[in-house]
MDTraj code that builds the backbone (N, CA, C; nanometers):
import mdtraj as md
import numpy as np

residues = "MET ALA THR ASP LYS VAL LYS LEU LEU GLY TYR VAL PHE SER PRO PHE SER ARG ARG VAL GLU TRP ALA LEU LYS LEU LYS GLY ILE ASP TYR GLU TYR VAL GLU GLU ASP ILE PHE ASN LYS SER PRO LEU LEU LEU GLN LEU ASN PRO VAL ARG LYS LYS VAL PRO VAL LEU VAL HIS GLY ASN GLU VAL VAL SER GLU SER PHE THR ILE LEU GLU TYR ILE ASP GLU THR TRP LYS GLN ASN PRO LEU LEU PRO GLN ASP PRO TYR ALA ARG ALA ILE SER ARG PHE TRP ALA ASN PHE THR GLU GLU LYS VAL LEU ASP ALA GLY PHE THR ALA LEU ILE CYS SER THR GLY GLU GLN GLN GLU LYS ALA LEU LYS SER THR ILE GLU ALA LEU GLU HIS ILE GLU GLY ASP LEU MET GLY LYS LYS ILE LEU GLY GLY GLU SER ILE GLY TYR LEU ASP ILE ALA MET GLY TRP ILE SER TYR TRP LEU PRO ILE TRP GLU GLU VAL GLY SER ARG GLN VAL LEU ASP PRO SER LYS PHE PRO ALA THR ILE SER TRP ILE ASN LYS ILE LEU SER HIS PRO VAL ILE LYS ASP ASN LEU PRO PRO ARG ASP LYS ALA VAL ALA TYR PHE HIS GLY ARG ARG ASN PHE LYS THR SER GLY LYS THR".split()
xyz = np.array([
    [-0.7304, 7.6833, 4.3138],
    [-0.7000, 7.5393, 4.3119],
    [-0.5542, 7.5114, 4.2756],
    [-0.5019, 7.5922, 4.1814],
    [-0.3633, 7.5693, 4.1387],
    [-0.2645, 7.5901, 4.2516],
    [-0.3083, 7.6609, 4.3581],
    [-0.2182, 7.6867, 4.4703],
    [-0.2233, 7.5768, 4.5760],
    [-0.3106, 7.4775, 4.5604],
    [-0.3160, 7.3674, 4.6559],
    [-0.1849, 7.2903, 4.6561],
    [-0.1564, 7.2230, 4.7669],
    [-0.0323, 7.1471, 4.7795],
    [-0.0296, 7.0297, 4.6815],
    [0.0900, 6.9993, 4.6348],
    [0.1099, 6.8933, 4.5359],
    [0.2032, 6.7875, 4.5947],
    [0.1628, 6.6617, 4.5775],
    [0.2454, 6.5493, 4.6227],
    [0.2565, 6.4504, 4.5074],
    [0.3755, 6.3942, 4.4887],
    [0.3977, 6.2947, 4.3849],
    [0.4534, 6.1675, 4.4468],
    [0.3832, 6.0572, 4.4251],
    [0.4341, 5.9253, 4.4625],
    [0.5045, 5.8659, 4.3410],
    [0.6309, 5.8295, 4.3582],
    [0.7079, 5.7794, 4.2459],
    [0.8083, 5.6743, 4.2868],
    [0.8902, 5.6355, 4.1898],
    [0.9948, 5.5359, 4.2132],
    [1.1183, 5.5797, 4.1370],
    [1.2326, 5.5710, 4.2007],
    [1.3550, 5.6313, 4.1494],
    [1.3924, 5.5829, 4.0095],
    [1.3683, 5.4560, 3.9773],
    [1.4100, 5.4019, 3.8482],
    [1.2970, 5.3976, 3.7456],
    [1.1846, 5.4575, 3.7786],
    [1.0687, 5.4549, 3.6889],
    [1.0729, 5.5719, 3.5904],
    [1.0792, 5.5455, 3.4607],
    [1.0721, 5.6563, 3.3648],
    [0.9376, 5.7273, 3.3679],
    [0.8333, 5.6561, 3.4100],
    [0.7000, 5.7150, 3.4176],
    [0.6942, 5.8213, 3.5275],
    [0.7555, 5.7923, 3.6420],
    [0.7617, 5.8898, 3.7502],
    [0.8469, 6.0093, 3.7114],
    [0.9592, 5.9818, 3.6462],
    [1.0520, 6.0899, 3.6121],
    [0.9895, 6.1890, 3.5163],
    [0.9103, 6.1405, 3.4209],
    [0.8523, 6.2352, 3.3255],
    [0.7561, 6.3312, 3.3953],
    [0.6896, 6.2835, 3.5011],
    [0.6017, 6.3730, 3.5771],
    [0.6849, 6.4760, 3.6535],
    [0.7954, 6.4323, 3.7130],
    [0.8843, 6.5265, 3.7818],
    [0.9364, 6.6326, 3.6861],
    [0.9766, 6.5905, 3.5660],
    [1.0250, 6.6874, 3.4673],
    [0.9190, 6.7924, 3.4378],
    [0.7954, 6.7482, 3.4200],
    [0.6869, 6.8419, 3.3898],
    [0.6656, 6.9402, 3.5047],
    [0.6647, 6.8902, 3.6267],
    [0.6460, 6.9775, 3.7426],
    [0.7574, 7.0813, 3.7517],
    [0.8794, 7.0374, 3.7278],
    [0.9928, 7.1298, 3.7366],
    [0.9930, 7.2300, 3.6222],
    [0.9562, 7.1870, 3.5024],
    [0.9472, 7.2804, 3.3903],
    [0.8415, 7.3873, 3.4150],
    [0.7374, 7.3500, 3.4878],
    [0.6299, 7.4446, 3.5200],
    [0.6636, 7.5294, 3.6428],
    [0.7699, 7.4924, 3.7150],
    [0.8054, 7.5656, 3.8363],
    [0.7118, 7.5404, 3.9521],
    [0.6583, 7.4191, 3.9617],
    [0.5606, 7.3843, 4.0648],
    [0.6316, 7.3194, 4.1836],
    [0.6086, 7.3715, 4.3005],
    [0.6609, 7.3099, 4.4225],
    [0.5806, 7.1838, 4.4531],
    [0.6496, 7.0778, 4.4925],
    [0.5801, 6.9533, 4.5232],
    [0.6591, 6.8723, 4.6255],
    [0.5866, 6.7869, 4.6947],
    [0.6483, 6.6910, 4.7872],
    [0.6622, 6.5575, 4.7147],
    [0.7818, 6.5027, 4.7181],
    [0.8051, 6.3739, 4.6526],
    [0.8068, 6.2628, 4.7572],
    [0.7339, 6.1555, 4.7282],
    [0.7294, 6.0393, 4.8169],
    [0.7814, 5.9186, 4.7399],
    [0.8949, 5.8662, 4.7810],
    [0.9528, 5.7490, 4.7155],
    [0.8775, 5.6235, 4.7593],
    [0.8334, 5.5448, 4.6613],
    [0.7616, 5.4210, 4.6876],
    [0.8514, 5.3003, 4.6623],
    [0.8271, 5.1952, 4.7359],
    [0.8889, 5.0652, 4.7086],
    [0.7880, 4.9861, 4.6269],
    [0.8130, 4.9743, 4.4969],
    [0.7129, 4.9121, 4.4097],
    [0.7016, 4.7614, 4.4326],
    [0.7951, 4.7041, 4.5083],
    [0.7879, 4.5613, 4.5392],
    [0.7247, 4.5365, 4.6760],
    [0.7002, 4.6436, 4.7487],
    [0.6345, 4.6352, 4.8791],
    [0.5496, 4.7607, 4.8938],
    [0.4376, 4.7634, 4.8232],
    [0.3606, 4.8852, 4.8048],
    [0.2984, 4.9332, 4.9356],
    [0.3080, 5.0631, 4.9557],
    [0.2605, 5.1217, 5.0809],
    [0.1087, 5.1275, 5.0850],
    [0.0517, 5.1317, 5.2061],
    [-0.0930, 5.1508, 5.2180],
    [-0.1396, 5.2792, 5.1493],
    [-0.0548, 5.3832, 5.1523],
    [-0.0925, 5.5087, 5.0882],
    [-0.1090, 5.4910, 4.9379],
    [-0.0134, 5.4227, 4.8735],
    [-0.0235, 5.3998, 4.7295],
    [-0.1471, 5.3172, 4.6961],
    [-0.1723, 5.2121, 4.7727],
    [-0.2880, 5.1258, 4.7466],
    [-0.4189, 5.2003, 4.7695],
    [-0.4169, 5.2940, 4.8627],
    [-0.5367, 5.3747, 4.8878],
    [-0.5599, 5.4743, 4.7745],
    [-0.4533, 5.5373, 4.7273],
    [-0.4672, 5.6416, 4.6261],
    [-0.4882, 5.5851, 4.4862],
    [-0.4325, 5.4688, 4.4591],
    [-0.4450, 5.4094, 4.3255],
    [-0.4860, 5.2626, 4.3386],
    [-0.6078, 5.2382, 4.3867],
    [-0.6500, 5.1002, 4.4132],
    [-0.6714, 5.0166, 4.2873],
    [-0.6895, 5.0815, 4.1726],
    [-0.7150, 5.0081, 4.0484],
    [-0.5845, 4.9564, 3.9895],
    [-0.4899, 5.0465, 3.9623],
    [-0.3628, 5.0096, 3.9004],
    [-0.2567, 4.9663, 4.0011],
    [-0.2620, 5.0285, 4.1204],
    [-0.1633, 4.9989, 4.2259],
    [-0.0202, 5.0274, 4.1787],
    [-0.0058, 5.1354, 4.0983],
    [0.1243, 5.1685, 4.0406],
    [0.1556, 5.3164, 4.0608],
    [0.2842, 5.3489, 4.0502],
    [0.3280, 5.4868, 4.0423],
    [0.3437, 5.5219, 3.8949],
    [0.3352, 5.6514, 3.8641],
    [0.3222, 5.7661, 3.9531],
    [0.1775, 5.7951, 3.9887],
    [0.1629, 5.8619, 4.1030],
    [0.0336, 5.9151, 4.1447],
    [0.0561, 6.0593, 4.1866],
    [-0.0237, 6.1490, 4.1329],
    [-0.0167, 6.2901, 4.1691],
    [-0.1347, 6.3237, 4.2587],
    [-0.1056, 6.3879, 4.3706],
    [-0.2104, 6.4363, 4.4608],
    [-0.2038, 6.5890, 4.4603],
    [-0.3137, 6.6524, 4.4224],
    [-0.3207, 6.7988, 4.4169],
    [-0.4417, 6.8417, 4.4976],
    [-0.4143, 6.8875, 4.6201],
    [-0.5254, 6.9169, 4.7102],
    [-0.6018, 6.7897, 4.7388],
    [-0.7288, 6.7861, 4.7010],
    [-0.8108, 6.6663, 4.7196],
    [-0.8212, 6.5808, 4.5941],
    [-0.7535, 6.6243, 4.4878],
    [-0.7606, 6.5526, 4.3617],
    [-0.6471, 6.4510, 4.3514],
    [-0.6793, 6.3306, 4.3015],
    [-0.5795, 6.2254, 4.2826],
    [-0.5809, 6.1844, 4.1362],
    [-0.4635, 6.1878, 4.0731],
    [-0.4527, 6.1551, 3.9317],
    [-0.3429, 6.0505, 3.9139],
    [-0.3716, 5.9451, 3.8377],
    [-0.2730, 5.8411, 3.8106],
    [-0.2536, 5.8267, 3.6602],
    [-0.1540, 5.7468, 3.6212],
    [-0.1117, 5.7257, 3.4821],
    [-0.0363, 5.8501, 3.4323],
    [0.0881, 5.8292, 3.3917],
    [0.1770, 5.9430, 3.3677],
    [0.1281, 6.0361, 3.2570],
    [0.0753, 5.9833, 3.1459],
    [0.0278, 6.0720, 3.0397],
    [-0.0924, 6.1543, 3.0861],
    [-0.1808, 6.0928, 3.1625],
    [-0.2957, 6.1651, 3.2174],
    [-0.2488, 6.2744, 3.3122],
    [-0.1471, 6.2418, 3.3927],
    [-0.0930, 6.3410, 3.4866],
    [-0.0306, 6.4574, 3.4108],
    [0.0433, 6.4288, 3.3032],
    [0.1050, 6.5365, 3.2253],
    [0.0001, 6.6337, 3.1721],
    [-0.1092, 6.5799, 3.1209],
    [-0.2139, 6.6670, 3.0669],
    [-0.2836, 6.7441, 3.1794],
    [-0.3019, 6.6797, 3.2941],
    [-0.3617, 6.7493, 3.4088],
    [-0.2733, 6.8661, 3.4515],
    [-0.1440, 6.8412, 3.4597],
    [-0.0506, 6.9470, 3.4975],
    [-0.0566, 7.0620, 3.3975],
    [-0.0580, 7.0286, 3.2693],
    [-0.0562, 7.1322, 3.1663],
    [-0.1833, 7.2144, 3.1674],
    [-0.2952, 7.1522, 3.1986],
    [-0.4227, 7.2241, 3.1998],
    [-0.4441, 7.3026, 3.3290],
    [-0.3797, 7.2590, 3.4367],
    [-0.3984, 7.3254, 3.5664],
    [-0.3059, 7.4450, 3.5823],
    [-0.1823, 7.4296, 3.5393],
    [-0.0835, 7.5371, 3.5484],
    [-0.0500, 7.5824, 3.4066],
    [-0.0924, 7.7014, 3.3707],
    [-0.0864, 7.7465, 3.2313],
    [0.0520, 7.7940, 3.1889],
    [0.1396, 7.8265, 3.2858],
    [0.2703, 7.8771, 3.2487],
    [0.3530, 7.7670, 3.1791],
    [0.4409, 7.8094, 3.0888],
    [0.5287, 7.7164, 3.0168],
    [0.4490, 7.5990, 2.9585],
    [0.3600, 7.6236, 2.8638],
    [0.2766, 7.5155, 2.8097],
    [0.3593, 7.4000, 2.7557],
    [0.3105, 7.2789, 2.7787],
    [0.3794, 7.1586, 2.7324],
    [0.3235, 7.1112, 2.5986],
    [0.1929, 7.0989, 2.5893],
    [0.1297, 7.0579, 2.4645],
    [0.1187, 7.1763, 2.3687],
    [0.1258, 7.1498, 2.2380],
    [0.1056, 7.2583, 2.1411],
    [-0.0343, 7.3174, 2.1543],
    [-0.0485, 7.4416, 2.1129],
    [-0.1792, 7.5069, 2.1195],
    [-0.2694, 7.4653, 2.0042],
    [-0.2110, 7.4332, 1.8901],
    [-0.2878, 7.3913, 1.7738],
    [-0.3494, 7.2534, 1.7962],
    [-0.4805, 7.2351, 1.7748],
    [-0.5464, 7.1066, 1.8016],
    [-0.4856, 6.9898, 1.7238],
    [-0.4503, 7.0129, 1.5977],
    [-0.3914, 6.9047, 1.5182],
    [-0.2551, 6.8652, 1.5739],
    [-0.1740, 6.9642, 1.6067],
    [-0.0418, 6.9345, 1.6634],
    [-0.0542, 6.8621, 1.7975],
    [-0.1561, 6.8978, 1.8758],
    [-0.1796, 6.8284, 2.0031],
    [-0.2141, 6.6817, 1.9779],
    [-0.3006, 6.6590, 1.8793],
    [-0.3401, 6.5215, 1.8471],
    [-0.2202, 6.4397, 1.8000],
    [-0.1353, 6.4994, 1.7161],
    [-0.0169, 6.4289, 1.6671],
    [0.0797, 6.3991, 1.7812],
    [0.0944, 6.4932, 1.8732],
    [0.1811, 6.4699, 1.9892],
    [0.1323, 6.3510, 2.0706],
    [0.0018, 6.3444, 2.0929],
    [-0.0541, 6.2319, 2.1693],
    [-0.0334, 6.1002, 2.0938],
    [-0.0512, 6.1044, 1.9615],
    [-0.0309, 5.9827, 1.8821],
    [0.1102, 5.9291, 1.8987],
    [0.2104, 6.0165, 1.8820],
    [0.3484, 5.9696, 1.8889],
    [0.3879, 5.9290, 2.0312],
    [0.3331, 5.9962, 2.1302],
    [0.3605, 5.9554, 2.2686],
    [0.3097, 5.8137, 2.2926],
    [0.1877, 5.7851, 2.2488],
    [0.1309, 5.6514, 2.2669],
    [0.2036, 5.5481, 2.1813],
    [0.2394, 5.5850, 2.0592],
    [0.3136, 5.4937, 1.9715],
    [0.4461, 5.4540, 2.0348],
    [0.5181, 5.5529, 2.0866],
    [0.6482, 5.5254, 2.1479],
    [0.6339, 5.4356, 2.2703],
    [0.5290, 5.4607, 2.3476],
    [0.5060, 5.3801, 2.4687],
    [0.4763, 5.2350, 2.4325],
    [0.3892, 5.2166, 2.3355],
    [0.3427, 5.0822, 2.3009],
    [0.4430, 5.0049, 2.2162],
    [0.5101, 5.0742, 2.1251],
    [0.5924, 5.0052, 2.0261],
    [0.7417, 5.0063, 2.0566],
    [0.7867, 5.1031, 2.1354],
    [0.9296, 5.1101, 2.1660],
    [0.9564, 5.0704, 2.3111],
    [0.8860, 5.1329, 2.4048],
    [0.9135, 5.1031, 2.5456],
    [0.8808, 4.9581, 2.5787],
    [0.7615, 4.9142, 2.5449],
    [0.7223, 4.7769, 2.5798],
    [0.8113, 4.6739, 2.5114],
    [0.8358, 4.6922, 2.3809],
    [0.9182, 4.5967, 2.3068],
    [1.0638, 4.6041, 2.3511],
    [1.1128, 4.7265, 2.3758],
    [1.2518, 4.7418, 2.4187],
    [1.2776, 4.6795, 2.5544],
    [1.1851, 4.6975, 2.6474],
    [1.2006, 4.6379, 2.7799],
    [1.1977, 4.4848, 2.7698],
    [1.1062, 4.4347, 2.6862],
    [1.1000, 4.2893, 2.6655],
    [1.2297, 4.2378, 2.6056],
    [1.2800, 4.3075, 2.5040],
    [1.3996, 4.2607, 2.4335],
    [1.5239, 4.2639, 2.5203],
    [1.5414, 4.3710, 2.5964],
    [1.6695, 4.3951, 2.6622],
    [1.6704, 4.3556, 2.8091],
    [1.5539, 4.3422, 2.8695],
    [1.5477, 4.3100, 3.0124],
    [1.4804, 4.1763, 3.0392],
    [1.3808, 4.1404, 2.9603],
    [1.2938, 4.0288, 2.9986],
    [1.3145, 3.8998, 2.9207],
    [1.3952, 3.8982, 2.8152],
    [1.3918, 3.7817, 2.7270],
    [1.5299, 3.7419, 2.6778],
    [1.5356, 3.6228, 2.6226],
    [1.6550, 3.5696, 2.5575],
    [1.6104, 3.4957, 2.4310],
    [1.7087, 3.4570, 2.3492],
    [1.6810, 3.3690, 2.2366],
    [1.5845, 3.4272, 2.1354],
    [1.4944, 3.3437, 2.0868],
    [1.4033, 3.3831, 1.9799],
    [1.3111, 3.4962, 2.0217],
    [1.2639, 3.4918, 2.1447],
    [1.1762, 3.5985, 2.1928],
    [1.2496, 3.7325, 2.1935],
    [1.3760, 3.7298, 2.2358],
    [1.4540, 3.8526, 2.2365],
    [1.4736, 3.9068, 2.0957],
    [1.5063, 3.8196, 2.0014],
    [1.5287, 3.8642, 1.8638],
    [1.4027, 3.9258, 1.8039],
    [1.2895, 3.8659, 1.8307],
    [1.1633, 3.9190, 1.7790],
    [1.1337, 4.0559, 1.8379],
    [1.1557, 4.0708, 1.9689],
    [1.1304, 4.1990, 2.0344],
    [1.2293, 4.3053, 1.9890],
    [1.3549, 4.2675, 1.9672],
    [1.4547, 4.3617, 1.9162],
    [1.4148, 4.4136, 1.7788],
    [1.3723, 4.3229, 1.6928],
    [1.3301, 4.3613, 1.5574],
    [1.2135, 4.4592, 1.5639],
    [1.1171, 4.4319, 1.6508],
    [1.0011, 4.5187, 1.6661],
    [1.0425, 4.6565, 1.7176],
    [1.1353, 4.6597, 1.8132],
    [1.1825, 4.7864, 1.8696],
    [1.2500, 4.8713, 1.7634],
    [1.3398, 4.8109, 1.6877],
    [1.4142, 4.8838, 1.5851],
    [1.3210, 4.9342, 1.4752],
    [1.2247, 4.8524, 1.4362],
    [1.1295, 4.8962, 1.3338],
    [1.0489, 5.0164, 1.3816],
    [1.0095, 5.0161, 1.5079],
    [0.9341, 5.1298, 1.5617],
    [1.0210, 5.2549, 1.5664],
    [1.1468, 5.2394, 1.6056],
    [1.2382, 5.3533, 1.6093],
    [1.2642, 5.4083, 1.4695],
    [1.2628, 5.3219, 1.3685],
    [1.2795, 5.3684, 1.2310],
    [1.1643, 5.4596, 1.1895],
    [1.0438, 5.4284, 1.2360],
    [0.9298, 5.5164, 1.2092],
    [0.9502, 5.6517, 1.2775],
    [0.9973, 5.6482, 1.4008],
    [1.0197, 5.7727, 1.4736],
    [1.1291, 5.8549, 1.4063],
    [1.2380, 5.7895, 1.3676],
    [1.3484, 5.8579, 1.2999],
    [1.3014, 5.9206, 1.1689],
    [1.2247, 5.8453, 1.0899],
    [1.1861, 5.8928, 0.9581],
    [1.0678, 5.9873, 0.9561],
    [0.9727, 5.9660, 1.0460],
    [0.8466, 6.0398, 1.0389],
    [0.8334, 6.1530, 1.1402],
    [0.9202, 6.1548, 1.2431],
    [0.9006, 6.2497, 1.3520],
    [1.0212, 6.3393, 1.3764],
    [1.1399, 6.2798, 1.3898],
    [1.2558, 6.3574, 1.4302],
    [1.2886, 6.4654, 1.3270],
    [1.3273, 6.5807, 1.3763],
    [1.3601, 6.6917, 1.2893],
    [1.2415, 6.7784, 1.2536],
    [1.1214, 6.7347, 1.2912],
    [1.0027, 6.8138, 1.2641],
    [0.9710, 6.9032, 1.3842],
    [0.8806, 6.9974, 1.3642],
    [0.8538, 7.0971, 1.4671],
    [0.7655, 7.0450, 1.5794],
    [0.7144, 6.9206, 1.5666],
    [0.6299, 6.8650, 1.6730],
    [0.7092, 6.8549, 1.8033],
    [0.8366, 6.8166, 1.7929],
    [0.9202, 6.8153, 1.9118],
    [0.9481, 6.9590, 1.9546],
    [0.9971, 6.9748, 2.0741],
    [0.9918, 7.1026, 2.1431],
    [1.0576, 7.2233, 2.0806],
    [1.1369, 7.2068, 1.9745],
    [1.2036, 7.3231, 1.9187],
    [1.3110, 7.3725, 2.0139],
    [1.3096, 7.5027, 2.0409],
    [1.4119, 7.5592, 2.1300],
    [1.3897, 7.5167, 2.2749],
    [1.2658, 7.4975, 2.3138],
    [1.2342, 7.4491, 2.4479],
    [1.1812, 7.3073, 2.4356],
    [1.1724, 7.2371, 2.5473],
    [1.1192, 7.1019, 2.5417],
    [0.9730, 7.1036, 2.5840],
    [0.8956, 7.0122, 2.5262],
    [0.7527, 7.0106, 2.5518],
    [0.7019, 6.8712, 2.5841],
    [0.5717, 6.8546, 2.5674],
    [0.5034, 6.7304, 2.6061],
    [0.5673, 6.6075, 2.5429],
    [0.5905, 6.6123, 2.4131],
    [0.6406, 6.4934, 2.3454],
    [0.7845, 6.4636, 2.3840],
    [0.8655, 6.5671, 2.4032],
    [1.0015, 6.5460, 2.4529],
    [0.9985, 6.4758, 2.5890],
    [0.9081, 6.5196, 2.6748],
    [0.8970, 6.4593, 2.8078],
    [0.8449, 6.3167, 2.7975],
    [0.7432, 6.2959, 2.7143],
    [0.6850, 6.1627, 2.6993],
    [0.7864, 6.0627, 2.6464],
    [0.8705, 6.1076, 2.5528],
    [0.9692, 6.0192, 2.4904],
    [1.1062, 6.0269, 2.5570],
    [1.1184, 6.1125, 2.6577],
    [1.2488, 6.1387, 2.7167],
    [1.3185, 6.0172, 2.7748],
    [1.2420, 5.9148, 2.8103],
    [1.3017, 5.7932, 2.8665],
    [1.3994, 5.7296, 2.7678],
    [1.3757, 5.7479, 2.6366],
    [1.4640, 5.6893, 2.5356],
    [1.6074, 5.7366, 2.5554],
    [1.6241, 5.8618, 2.5971],
    [1.7570, 5.9210, 2.6064],
    [1.8426, 5.8564, 2.7148],
    [1.7795, 5.8073, 2.8194],
    [1.8555, 5.7577, 2.9361],
    [1.8326, 5.6104, 2.9623],
    [1.7064, 5.5695, 2.9641],
    [1.6756, 5.4314, 2.9993],
    [1.7136, 5.3324, 2.8889],
    [1.6880, 5.3692, 2.7628],
    [1.7154, 5.2741, 2.6556],
    [1.8643, 5.2398, 2.6455],
    [1.9579, 5.3361, 2.6531],
    [2.0993, 5.2981, 2.6540],
    [2.1387, 5.2094, 2.7728],
    [2.0772, 5.2320, 2.8867],
    [2.1042, 5.1461, 3.0023],
    [2.0541, 5.0050, 2.9750],
    [1.9348, 4.9935, 2.9176],
    [1.8821, 4.8612, 2.8839],
    [1.9698, 4.7925, 2.7801],
    [2.0240, 4.8703, 2.6849],
    [2.1160, 4.8123, 2.5871],
    [2.2373, 4.7520, 2.6565],
    [2.2923, 4.8243, 2.7513],
    [2.4083, 4.7743, 2.8248],
    [2.3739, 4.6473, 2.9023],
    [2.2604, 4.6495, 2.9698],
    [2.2199, 4.5337, 3.0496],
    [2.1909, 4.4131, 2.9609],
    [2.1256, 4.4359, 2.8476],
    [2.0899, 4.3264, 2.7574],
    [2.1978, 4.2886, 2.6582],
    [2.3101, 4.3636, 2.6592],
    [2.4255, 4.3369, 2.5715],
    [2.3862, 4.3356, 2.4237],
    [2.2930, 4.4242, 2.3860],
    [2.2510, 4.4368, 2.2471],
    [2.2349, 4.5847, 2.2129],
    [2.2652, 4.6194, 2.0891],
    [2.2500, 4.7572, 2.0448],
    [2.1191, 4.7760, 1.9706],
    [2.0501, 4.8819, 2.0053],
    [1.9286, 4.9227, 1.9354],
    [1.9519, 5.0553, 1.8645],
    [2.0095, 5.1513, 1.9354],
    [2.0291, 5.2866, 1.8837],
    [2.1618, 5.2963, 1.8080],
    [2.1674, 5.2382, 1.6907],
    [2.2852, 5.2481, 1.6053],
    [2.2947, 5.3918, 1.5530],
    [2.4015, 5.4666, 1.5866],
    [2.4112, 5.6066, 1.5438],
    [2.4052, 5.6253, 1.3925],
    [2.4519, 5.5269, 1.3172],
    [2.4483, 5.5400, 1.1718],
    [2.3070, 5.5269, 1.1160],
    [2.2187, 5.4601, 1.1909],
    [2.0804, 5.4429, 1.1463],
    [1.9876, 5.5482, 1.2046],
    [2.0255, 5.6041, 1.3192],
    [1.9355, 5.6950, 1.3903],
    [2.0044, 5.8272, 1.4249],
    [2.0606, 5.8974, 1.3258],
    [2.1329, 6.0215, 1.3575],
    [2.0434, 6.1300, 1.4160],
    [1.9204, 6.1433, 1.3661],
    [1.8313, 6.2470, 1.4179],
    [1.7871, 6.2148, 1.5605],
    [1.7630, 6.0879, 1.5861],
    [1.7248, 6.0468, 1.7216],
    [1.8392, 6.0695, 1.8191],
    [1.9618, 6.0367, 1.7785],
    [2.0784, 6.0579, 1.8648],
    [2.0975, 6.2070, 1.8915],
    [2.0784, 6.2906, 1.7901],
    [2.0893, 6.4355, 1.8091],
    [1.9858, 6.4848, 1.9092],
    [1.8631, 6.4333, 1.8980],
    [1.7576, 6.4704, 1.9934],
    [1.7930, 6.4234, 2.1335],
    [1.8472, 6.3022, 2.1457],
    [1.8875, 6.2498, 2.2766],
    [1.9886, 6.3420, 2.3422],
    [2.0874, 6.3868, 2.2658],
    [2.1900, 6.4763, 2.3212],
    [2.1280, 6.6073, 2.3685],
    [2.0299, 6.6561, 2.2934],
    [1.9605, 6.7781, 2.3335],
    [1.8857, 6.7576, 2.4647],
    [1.8146, 6.6468, 2.4745],
    [1.7370, 6.6192, 2.5959],
    [1.8286, 6.6052, 2.7168],
    [1.9353, 6.5302, 2.7023],
    [2.0250, 6.5049, 2.8162],
    [2.1036, 6.6288, 2.8584],
    [2.1089, 6.7300, 2.7723],
    [2.1801, 6.8528, 2.8085],
    [2.0884, 6.9546, 2.8767],
    [1.9574, 6.9273, 2.8746],
    [1.8641, 7.0212, 2.9381],
    [1.8768, 7.0098, 3.0894],
    [1.8919, 7.1217, 3.1618],
    [1.9169, 7.1130, 3.3062],
    [1.8080, 7.0409, 3.3849],
    [1.6819, 7.0575, 3.3455],
    [1.5743, 6.9883, 3.4186],
    [1.5867, 6.8377, 3.4034],
    [1.6304, 6.7917, 3.2852],
    [1.6443, 6.6477, 3.2623],
    [1.7694, 6.5947, 3.3284],
    [1.8838, 6.6533, 3.2975],
    [2.0116, 6.5982, 3.3445],
    [2.0249, 6.6036, 3.4960],
    [1.9589, 6.6984, 3.5596],
    [1.9669, 6.7099, 3.7059],
    [1.8617, 6.6259, 3.7769],
    [1.7776, 6.5569, 3.7009],
    [1.6699, 6.4773, 3.7604],
    [1.6649, 6.3394, 3.6964],
    [1.7786, 6.2708, 3.7041],
    [1.7920, 6.1333, 3.6576],
    [1.8503, 6.0496, 3.7699],
    [1.8169, 5.9216, 3.7764],
    [1.8773, 5.8364, 3.8792],
    [2.0251, 5.8150, 3.8495],
    [2.1077, 5.7874, 3.9508],
    [2.2494, 5.7590, 3.9270],
    [2.2646, 5.6418, 3.8297],
    [2.3499, 5.6583, 3.7290],
    [2.3557, 5.5582, 3.6227],
    [2.4045, 5.4230, 3.6743],
    [2.5054, 5.4240, 3.7622],
    [2.5582, 5.2964, 3.8105],
    [2.4526, 5.2194, 3.8890],
    [2.3730, 5.2919, 3.9655],
    [2.2671, 5.2256, 4.0421],
    [2.1549, 5.1770, 3.9508],
    [2.1264, 5.2539, 3.8465],
    [2.0231, 5.2121, 3.7506],
    [2.0671, 5.0869, 3.6758],
    [2.1934, 5.0822, 3.6346],
    [2.2455, 4.9636, 3.5660],
    [2.2357, 4.8420, 3.6569],
    [2.2767, 4.8570, 3.7827],
    [2.2701, 4.7453, 3.8773],
    [2.1265, 4.7005, 3.8992],
    [2.0347, 4.7968, 3.9106],
    [1.8938, 4.7634, 3.9305],
    [1.8399, 4.6826, 3.8137],
    [1.8662, 4.7279, 3.6913],
    [1.8107, 4.6580, 3.5750],
    [1.8829, 4.5261, 3.5473],
    [2.0080, 4.5149, 3.5887],
    [2.0732, 4.3831, 3.5836],
    [1.9976, 4.2854, 3.6738],
    [1.9604, 4.3334, 3.7922],
    [1.8835, 4.2485, 3.8823],
    [1.7487, 4.2112, 3.8243],
    [1.6821, 4.3078, 3.7590],
    [1.5539, 4.2781, 3.6966],
    [1.5706, 4.1749, 3.5849],
    [1.6767, 4.1906, 3.5041],
    [1.6985, 4.0967, 3.3943],
    [1.7296, 3.9568, 3.4478],
    [1.8126, 3.9490, 3.5497],
    [1.8449, 3.8179, 3.6069],
    [1.7200, 3.7489, 3.6575],
    [1.6317, 3.8268, 3.7188],
    [1.5076, 3.7696, 3.7706],
    [1.4141, 3.7287, 3.6571],
    [1.3993, 3.8182, 3.5581],
    [1.3048, 3.7928, 3.4486],
    [1.3464, 3.6738, 3.3619],
    [1.4765, 3.6517, 3.3469],
    [1.5244, 3.5458, 3.2573],
    [1.5608, 3.4172, 3.3314],
    [1.5353, 3.4158, 3.4629],
    [1.5700, 3.2968, 3.5415],
    [1.4627, 3.1896, 3.5400],
    [1.3470, 3.2243, 3.4834],
    [1.2361, 3.1295, 3.4815],
    [1.1430, 3.1454, 3.5982],
    [1.1721, 3.2418, 3.6896],
    [1.0835, 3.2654, 3.8026],
    [0.9634, 3.3465, 3.7574],
    [0.8556, 3.3385, 3.8303],
    [0.7339, 3.4151, 3.7988],
    [0.6938, 3.5002, 3.9171],
])
top = md.Topology()
chain = top.add_chain()
for i, resn in enumerate(residues, 1):
    res = top.add_residue(resn, chain, resSeq=i)
    for name in ("N", "CA", "C"):
        top.add_atom(name, md.element.get_by_symbol(name[0]), res)
traj = md.Trajectory(xyz[None], top)
């Protein structure tokens, strides 16, 4: 089964798609990439993911898997080389906890603060984002849960912070990652961005900035 063909439906500016690509490349898995237009969804995407209608979607032989965290675990369980999740059950549980915490408390709030909002709503979302990052800085960074010498599941799950969050800061004209407050997080970011699988598989920064400027203009214009 592991030798069946692999196809990934994704979107160039989606951190969710990119984390799946990183996992596939870290595992050395050959795959076909299909770029989707998330604003004009293809019949193939709607057929493969009729519930969520979102990328990423992984197709492995006759199996279809959606949702990036679910896909990461599927990849790790199907291809045993270069394990992503820790082998220890407790460490695996902690990795899943922090991945979900970062998604819910940093990504959602950060996107709201820097791309989707202005005024009081923006200030509230910024405060929430920074408070969540303080937990990550104090309770997680520098510990062995992160990949150590190699990068693993949690590095991949949180890897969007290294690239997308600074772009959102630029677009939203607000700072979240103050180096004086988050030295361990900044050190981890530099490590992630220097890894060849990560740095060679990121969207062009100028195009990403332009894309998210467009998203912010749309989100804050009052249109629905």
